[in-house]
Phi, psi and omega in degrees: 000319181298319181293324177295318178297323180296315180299317180296318182292321179295333182289332186256340181258132185244158176295135182289344181265318185228006177063020173279167177305137185276146180233329188228167177222131179264113181292327183292318186259341180073036181238150173273140185224148172264175180302320189287322186278346180301309179302317181297319179295317179294331184278316189262341182293138180286342180277157181239170177071040182291148178235086185268126180229164173303141183305320184282352179250014185296335183261003183295322184230083186273067183265142182269115177261149179291138178292322183279331179229083190303336181276354185253133177286149178284139183235351181213171180233126177273110179292327181296312181266351184055052181222145167284139184224162179266183179295326179295319180296320180303318185272351184241276190290326187250025187299321182265004185276168178276114185247157175219160181292142176304314185298319178300314181296321180297315179301317181296313181294318179297326179295314178298316178297321178297319178298316180292323178295320179296323175302313181291322178293326175300322182281345185301317182299316180292324178293324177297319176297319180294321178299311178302315180295320180292319180298316179297317179296321179295318182291331183259010185297315182298314181297322178296314180292327176294323178298316179300319179296320177297322176298319178296315182297318179297320177299318178295318178297323178296318180292320177300320180295317177296321179294317177300318179296319179296316179299315180298319180295316179296320178300314178297322178295319179293324179297320179292317178299323180296318178299314178297317180295326178295315180299314182297316179296319179294321177298315179299320181296317180296322179296316180297317182296322180293316183290320178297323179295321179295317179296319178297321180294319176296322180294322182290320179294320179297321180294322178293319183291334181296333181263358183262159175239020183272102183296325183296315178297323179294320180294322181286330184279332183302313180296333179292313181286337178286324178287344181292118185261145173256163181284119178259336178242130182247127178264117177265123178266103184281150180284148180295155181243141177263111178269111180284131174287147181289132178272107180254116183299322179293318179296317178302311183295323178299316184274329179288317185131162179216163178268120173277119183296154181296142184246152175260137177232122180269125179230127178289126186279316187256107175249202179292133179290128181265123178247112181292150178274106187289341179271356185296326180289322181295336184277351182288146176294143178295324175232098180302152183247152177266119183269332174199163182229134179249124175270108187285335179075015180287142177288164180270143174287150184289325186275319189239357178067019178286145179234303187253130185248310187209165181204161176211141182263134180270170182296333180266025173062042171241165187230122170274131182245142174234131183216203186275065170199159182274063180193153174246142185240143177247120181241154166272175186285351173273355177099005181276132181280126183249326180212152171225123181245120179293147179226168180266000182213172178288151181275067185281319188221113181224161177197170176260131184213121179050048178066016177234156172264122181243158180209160179273128173250095184295328181294314180272359184048060184211164168250128183238158178231158179276128177231112184059237181247033175219172180249144181229133177291131177254333177199151179248150187252018174066232181279355185262142176266139183268144178233244183302148186211142178203147171278153180248162181294339179276001180085011176264172181240126178256125185230133170278125181240145179225146174211114183056244184258017183249148176220146175204168173245133182239135176260121180250146174282174179296341179267000179090008178278140178285119179261330185201145173235126181247108183221326186236155174273191182297336180264013181060031173261145183299137178280329185234150170258312174220089179297134191246276179249166187211148175210159176247136180267171183291341177267010179093353178299144176253116187250125184230137172266139182247114186284346177272315181277343187054051183226159166257125179247120183242129174241162176277183184293345178270355182088012177271132183300128177258309179197164169234151179228130178207138179287344179074018179241156182286342182265013176260118179233104181284123178245263183276166183214142179214163180227160177241183184291346180265359181089006177290152180242132182242123181239123179282132181249096190289340179266326183272357180054049180200170176249131175268126179255124179240160171276181187289348177258013174084013178275134179295133178251308181188170173266148172246109179229108185289166176301126185093346176077170172230143183246123176054056179294137176231286181292143178209132178220150175268140174244094185068201185268339186245012181217154172218162174235130186239130180262128175273122188299316191267332181272338184077010181265141175249122186254128175269119187245125175272126180265336183232000000 
């Protein structure tokens, strides 16, 4: 077996001097040598004290020899020169230098190497996921581009259909105009024929009277011919004209659609390692208690009887509430109303971001913030309507967007620039059907509830799918979502009248049902690590719940 390994190694390792199969290794110089080059190397090299061994035995005796005295093993380390040295060097050249024991230096270096190796091994799992993600994307690349081509073709077919409809409509318009023009021309023709007939009649009677001497007839005929009018104004009915619109290539591309080139997004892979508290679940109360209740006073919707939709907790332990009215309300935790700010839309989705309260305005397709006692638009979302919204630990804003049957999550910078779009998985299939509410976990995961799938869909900070959660029952309706400092995920179940508690990997831990219960929970926020506040959708009540 050993000879086989030697043969295999010699096939792939070459001599550093002539690229022939290697046979020996010089420990002193650190070079690979073949049989022919060993004598040459020993003869011409300026260094002395070579230690040439069989290539396959080079690691058998990994001893550190002194550079100045190659035949002597190193026994100390010079911190001043950062070199391993022998006893002769200690007493001569490095006598006044800062020295340390070889064993101590070896332990120090091995500890540092071990730490760096652990760091690399820690990243290996994440790199394997990225490799798997990239491999899947590569395998589905052709189908994805083919899908884009089909979208372009469908857009072209739609335009051709619109053009055909326009041509048909113009043809119909011309047919109608032709009928109208024909009626007018026939009427005009009859009028001309009638007038010409009268003129011919006057001419005939005049000719007869020219030969007559009957004064009475002449006297009676003169007022008749005098009254006979000829046409002095002629109405010309012009044919319609087709005015061709100018074909502007830029205008066509703008309205037809365009291909947005692939973009690069730099995301730091290795951040601070998050260690969950495994005892945090054990510390939870078996039956959480309700410490206070806030009556938000929002009116009920006519169709669904909904009142309270969303809320966000401020740094000074106050709560902004959004419900079925065009205003946002600020309460303290004792239930006292402090401010009311009018809005142009219902308070369906709100969050705290960069010391401001921001909310989604689906009507204006914008994200707005409260400034004093009015609202100001901070960014617009184009053709997409905004839904769930949350601030991130990196200072970005995450927004759920929908357009027709499409849903995605967009990460915006504080200046409103798009930093990331999360829409498809590694197979280029949609991650979401109807993105609803959104939260960011302490490990950077982006957690979204899908109101169509009744699922929780979680991706990592790169947008790679980590897990989905669904109870698999008809009475489970995932609405709002929140996280705590331990990485736990809390999902309000508005149909099941409870809160689902998951670990950071999407595994179910327990239900949270406070004493006295909760009805149709929708909005959910954490108040520190041991409390949450839950909004009941239909009653408009917000309940402060102690978990520990």
